[in-house]
N, C-alpha and C positions, 0 to 999 in steps of 0.2 A: 395462451392469450391470443386472440385474433386482433391484429393491428390493421386498421383501415388506412388506405392511401390518403395523405393529407388533402384537405379541401383546397379550393382556389386561394392562393396567396399571391402577393405581388411577385413579379418575376425576380426582382432583386433579392427578396427574402428567400425565395426558393433556391436561387443560385447559391446564396451564402450557406443555406442549410445543407444542400447537397454537397457542397465543397467541404463543409465541416464533417459530414458523415464519411465522406471519402477519406479525409485526413485521419479520422479516428480509426477507420477500418485498416488503413495502411499501417498505422502505428501499432495496432493490436496484432497484426500479422507478424510483426517483428518481436513481439514480447512472448516469453515462454513461462517464466516462473511467476507464481501467484502474486507476490508482493509488488513486483514491477508492474504487472498487469493492472492490479488494483489502483496503484498510484497514478498510472497513466490515464486510466478511465476517469478517475475523479478530477484530475487537473484539466483534461481536455473537455470534459462535460461542463465544468464550471465556466470555462472560456467560451464554449459554443453557445451555452444557454444564457450567458451574460448574467450570472447569478453570483451571490456572495459566498455560497457554500454548496459543496456537493459531498455527500456521504454515502458509503456503501456498506450494507450489512449482509453477511452470509449466514446461512442456516448451519448450525452445528450438527454433529452426528446424531444427537438425540431427537432431531426433527422438530424441536419445540423452541430452541434458543436461537435468536438472531444476534450475532456478534458484530460489533462495529469493527470493520477491518480497514477502512480508509476514509479520510476526510480532508478537505482543503481548508476548513475553518475551525472545526471543533477542536477541543484540546487534544494535543498529541498524546498526553498522558492517558486519555480515554480510549485511544485506538488500541484494540485488542482486549480492553477491559469492559467498555460500555456494552450493554446488552439489553435486548427486549425479548419478551416471549411472543410467540406467534399470536397475532391479533391484538397485541399491545401497542398503543400509540398509533399514530397515522401510518407510519412505515410498516409496523407489524400488521395493521389492518390490511394494507395493500398486499402484503405477501400472503396473508391467509385467504383473502378473497380473490387473489389473482386479478387485481383490478387497480387502475390508476386512481389517485385521489389528489385533488387540488383544493387548497384552502387559503383564502386571503388572510385571515387572522387565525393562524394555527393554534395559538395558545388559548383562544376562546372556544375551540372545538372540544367537546367532551371526550373525544377519542384521543386527544393529544396527551403525551406523557413526556416529562423531562427525563432524559437519561442522565443519571448522576455522574458528575465529573466532566461533562462534555462542554460546559460553559456556553450553552446555546440560548440562554434567555433573551439575548438581544435580537435573535433571528425571529422574524414575524411570519412571513408567508412561506408555505411549504407545498411542494409537489412531489409525490412519491409514486414510483411504478415498480411492479414486481420484476424480478429477474427470472426468466423462464427459458429453459432449454430442454428439448425433447419431451415436451409436456410435463416437465418437472420444475417446480419452483425451487431455486437454489439460494434465493435471497431477495433483497429489495434495495433500491437506491432512491435517494431523495435530493432535491435541490431546495435551497432556502435563500431568502433575501432579508436584509435589515429593514428596508422600507416595505410598507404594505404594497402588495402587487397582485393584480388579477392575472392568473395564468390563463392564457387563451387556449383554444382547442388545438391550435398549431403547436403551442408549447408542449401540450400533453402528448401530441402525436410525435413530435421531435424527440422528446425524452424517451417515449416508448420505443422508437426506432433505435436510439442509442442503447437502451436497455436490452433489446434483442441482440444487437451486436456484442454488447458487453457480456451477456449471459453465455454466449457460445465461447467467447475468449476465456472467460473465467472458468467454465467447465473444462476447457482444454488445459488451462493453467493448473487447476486442482488435480487433474489426472497426472500432469507432468510432475508436480510436486510430490504426489503420492508415489510415482515410480522412482523419483530420486530418493525419497525417504526409504523405500524398500531396498534400493541399492545400498544406501548408507547402512541400513539395518543389517543386511546380509554381510556387507564389508566389515561392520563392527563385530558381528558374531564370528566371522573368520579370524579377525584380529584377536578377539578374546580367546578363541580356541588356540591360536598360536601362542598367545601370552601365557595361558595356563599350562601349556605343555613345554614351554621354553625353560632354560636353566636360570631364569631370573630369580633374584631374592624375593621372598614372599612380599615384603613391603613395596618393592618396585612393581611387582605384578598387580597388587591391589590398587596402587596409584593409577596404573595404566587402565585397569578395568573401570575404575570410578570416572576417570576422564572420558573414556569412550561411552560409558553409560549416560553421563550428562550430555554428551554431544548428540547421541542418537535420540534421547528423550527431549532435546531442546530445553533442558532444565538448567538454570543458572546455579543451582545448588544441588549437590549430590553427596551422600555420605555412606560409608560402610562401617558397621559396628560389629564387633565379635563378642560373644559371651565369655566372660571370665568366670568359670565355674567356681573357682576358689573364693572369689569375692562377691559372687552373685550380681555382677555388674555388666553392663554393655559398655565396652571401651571402643572409642573411635580409633580405627586403624588407618583410615584414609578419608579425605574429604576434598571436595572441589568447591571453594567459596572464597569470598574476600574478607572473611572474618576468622582468621586462623586462631585467634585467642579463644573463640567460642569452642572450637573443636578440640582444644586441649583439655576440655573437661570430660570426665566420664559420666555416664548416666546410669543410675540405678533403675533396673528394669521395672521394679515394682512401683516406681513413682511416675511412670509414663503409661497412661491407659492405652494409647494407640499401640505402642511397642508391645505392651503386655498382651494385647489382643492378637497381634501378628504372631508372637511367639506361642501363645496358648493355642490358637486355632490352626497354626501352621498354614495360614492362607494370606494372600495379599489384602491390604486395606487401602482403598482410594478415598481421599477426602477432598470434596469440592472446595470447601472453605475452612481451612484449618484454623483460622483466626477465631472461630466460634467454638473450637474444641478445648475443653479444660484439660489441665495436667499434661500438656505436650512438652516434651523435652526440649523442643526447639523454640519455645515461646520468645526468648530473647532474640534469637536470630530472625524469627518471623517479623518482629517489630522493626528491627534495624534494616532488614532487606526488603520489607514490604512483600513478603511471600503470601501466597493465597492457597494454592492447591498442593496436595501431597500424595505420593504413592509410596507405600512401604511394602516390601515383599520379604519373606523369610529366606535365609540361607540354610538349606536343608540337605543333610546327608543321611541316607538310610533312616528316614523318618525322624531324625534328630535335628532340631534347629540349633545352629551354631552362631547365628547372628542375624542381622537385618541389613537390607540395602534400601536406602531412601532417596527420593528425589523430590524437589520442590519447584513449583513454577511461580513466576512473578505476576501471573494473571489467572483468573478463574479458568479452570480447565477440567473437562470431563474426560478422564482417561478411558480410552476405548478398550474393548476386550483384546484387540490386537496389541495395543501398547502394553497392557498388563501382562500378556503372554510373552512378549519380547523381553520385558524387564525381568520377568520370572525366569526366563531361559538364561539370561545373563547371570542372575543370582545363583541358579543351580549349577552352571558351569564353574562359577567362582567358588562356590562351596566345595565342590569336588576337588578343585585345584588346591584349596586351603587344606583340606583333609590329606591329600597326597603329599603336600609340602610338609605337613606336620609329621607324617609317617617317615618321610625321608630324613627330616631333621632329627627325629627321635633316634632313628638308626645311626645317624652320624654322631649324635651325642654318646650313644652306647659305645661306638667304636673309639671315639675320642677318650672317653673315660677309661676304657680298657688299656689304651696306649699310655695314658697318663699314669695309671696305677702300676703298669709294668715298668715304665721308665723310672718312676719314683722308688719302687722297690729295688731296682737295679742300683740306683744312686745310693740308697740307704745301705744296701749290701756292700757296695764299694767303700763307703765311709767306714763301716764296721770292720771290714777286712783290713783297711789301712790302719785303723785304730788298734786292731789286734796284733798287727805286725810291728807296731811302734814300740821301741824299747824303752821309752820314757817310764820313769818310776811313778806311775799314777795308781791311786787306789781304784778299786772296782767302782766305788761310789763316784769318784771324779770322772771316770770314763763314762759311766751311765749318765751323769749330769751333762757332760759335754755332748754326748750323742743325742740326748733328748732335745737339747737346744738346737742342734743341727736339723733334727727332724721337724721341730716346730718352725724353723725357718722355711722349710719346704711347705709346711702346712699353711704358712702365711700367704704364699702364692695362690694356693688353691682355695683359700678362704675368699680372696679377692675375686677369683674366677667364678665362684659360686654366687657372688653378689652382682658382678658386672657382666658376666657372660663367659663363654668357654673358649674364647679365642685369644684375646690380648690382655696384657697385665701392665699396670702402671707401676714401675719399679720404685718410684718415689714413695708410693703408698706402702709397698712391701718393706722398704727401708725403715719407715716410721714404725711399722709393727715389730720389726726385728729389734729396733732400738728399745722399744718398750719391753720386749721379752728379755733381752739381755740385762736391762736395768733391773728387772724383777728377779732374775735367776742367777746372775753371775757376779754382781757387785759384792765386794767385801763389806761387812757391817761398818767398818771404820773408814770407808772410802766414799766420798761424795763426788760423783761425776755428772756433769751436765752434758747430755748427749743431744745434739741438734741435727736435724735433717733439713737441708736447704737446696735451692736450685730449681732446675726445670724438670718437667715430667719426662720420663723415658718409657715409651710404650713398646713392649716386646711380646712375642709369642710365649706361650707358657714354658716351653722347654728351656730356651736361653734365659728366661726370667727366673726360673728355678735355679739354674747354675749361678746366675749373678747374685741371687739372694743368699746362696751358700757362701759366695766370695765375701759379700758384705758382712755376713755373720762371723766368718773366721777373722777378718781384719778387725772388726769391732771387739771381738773377744780377746784377740791378741793385744790390742791397745790397752784394754782394761787390765789385762793380766801383767803386762811388762812395762807399760809406759809410765806408771805412777808409783814405782817402787820408792818407799820412804816418804810418800806424800799422802795427804789426807783429802785432797780435792783436785779437780782438774776438769778439762773440757775435751770432748771428742766431737768432731763435725763430719757428717757424711754429706758430701756435695755432689750433685748430679747436674750434667749439662751436655751441650753439644759444641763441636767445633767443625771446621771444614773437612776434617777427616772422618769423623764419626762421633760416638758417644764417649763421654768422660765421666768416670766415677772416682771420687777422691775421698779417702778416709784419713783425716789428719787429727793430731792431738797436740797438746802443749806440755807433753811429758818430758822425760829425761833424755830422750833421743836413743838411737841405736848404738850399741857398743861398736866402736871402729867405723861407725857410719853405715854398717851393713847388717841385715837381719841374720840371726843365727838359725841354723837348720831346725825345723820342727815339723810335726805332722800337719799343723794348721797351715804353715807356709807351703808344704808339699801339696795340700789339697787346693789351695788358692792357685798355685802355679799350674797344676794339672787342669783345673777348670778353665782358667783364663786362656791357656794355650790350646787345649784340645776342644773344649766345648764352645768357647766364646770367640776363638780365633783372634784374640787380642794380645796386648802387651802389658807388662807389669813394670812399674818403675818406683824405686824407693828414694826418698830424699830425707836426710836426717841432719839435725843440728842439736846443740844443747837446749834449744828452745822448743824442740818437738820433732815429730816425724810426720811425713806425708807419704801415703801410698797411693799412686795414681794408676788407674786401670783405663787403658785406651781400647775402645772396641769399634769395629767397623760398622758403618751404616747398614750394610747388607744384613746385619744380624736381625734387623726388624723384618726382613723378608723371609727368614727361615721358617718353614712350615713345620708343624709338629708331626713327627713320623707316625 
């Protein structure tokens, strides 16, 4: 656009205008980032032009959309959301024709258009000029007044001069923001590469990736879902959002047309307005968070989709090819890391199971050797019955491991299962015993948990066999807890007590003493009276730190 030098105006007005232009130029020279530059231009222009509102629209990457990026009077909610197409409204007309336009009663002009959500109905007069730099239109700016106003030729020329200054500053700020964004993107890619190759746990690594993905995309909401082949569902593994309750839900892939499309086609899907899409898994979140645009890319490994990475924006956004490529790169790196983590985990599980089987077989062999060398007069059936119950106690530990994970075991849960097994297999038909488990949870690695399970089993069987001679009913309590020195496990009964207050030698007692002393590094204490017997096992806190060999 060719700007003519202003015509004759009064010296005072010229002086004020030149001072204002100099002030704007100096302020713009100190501004670098786009948002700061936009805000500064809008505020200073409204002050210089002595108008009620100044608004700035910038052209999007598609070359057809003008997005409201700054305003001194229009609704703040509309900034970043309000938009016009090129040629639409007086401001769009100015940008399309590279020409200033001034209208006394803007709403009466057939070219005028209200931008939804801007609350501009009270503004009457309008002057708009294009923002041009290097013979390229990058947007348009307008000023508006509440009272009807005739914009003079001097007003038009002054705003045109401000527009020329603003266009150069905005072009520089756009380039500055683009360079900063590229730096952030490269830094993010480097951090993701570092994260996916670091010894982080998988969940920690996924949380880090999602956090960085949201940051680099400028998205308030981002989620990562992985396919559960067994259930045919997409399960949320990590999410960045203010609605954690929403992400606790899993999503059936077949019920989500967008996700289904991403998985089926193995290609990214970008949606400009997701609110108009049916059957979206995030419909509840979209409503609560007022989300608009969405980008979903597949997590692919060797042509196989293992999940999806999604991001949502709070304002309409056309995802550029560069943004889609960046998001896809993050997804591909993450998918490879997930696959590698799974391979490592599977190998660790195999090694863990091998060690467990070996340890358990050694424990069973030790118990059978001790039973074989025992001189007690037991029938083969009794020996088999006792041995089976010991093996079932070991199995109780590994049943919990198979349900909860392969690292730690809640011994209280094990004790409850052992109590049930002993009640079913060891009680005499004429004996009614109430077996209770109470107290706190004691969480241990599998090896010490197995040894403690055998101790509880032996003490419980011993109580049932010897504590209630001549009685038809009784009570046994297994209590678990902590003290300042470590863990405490107590097996007590209300039976006849120990003869002479001390336990007689038996294979069961030998097993208990061996396991407590050698495997558990603990101490054993017996307390007996005519009202019953207490067997107290004290174990160190360091037992919880023992790793499985």
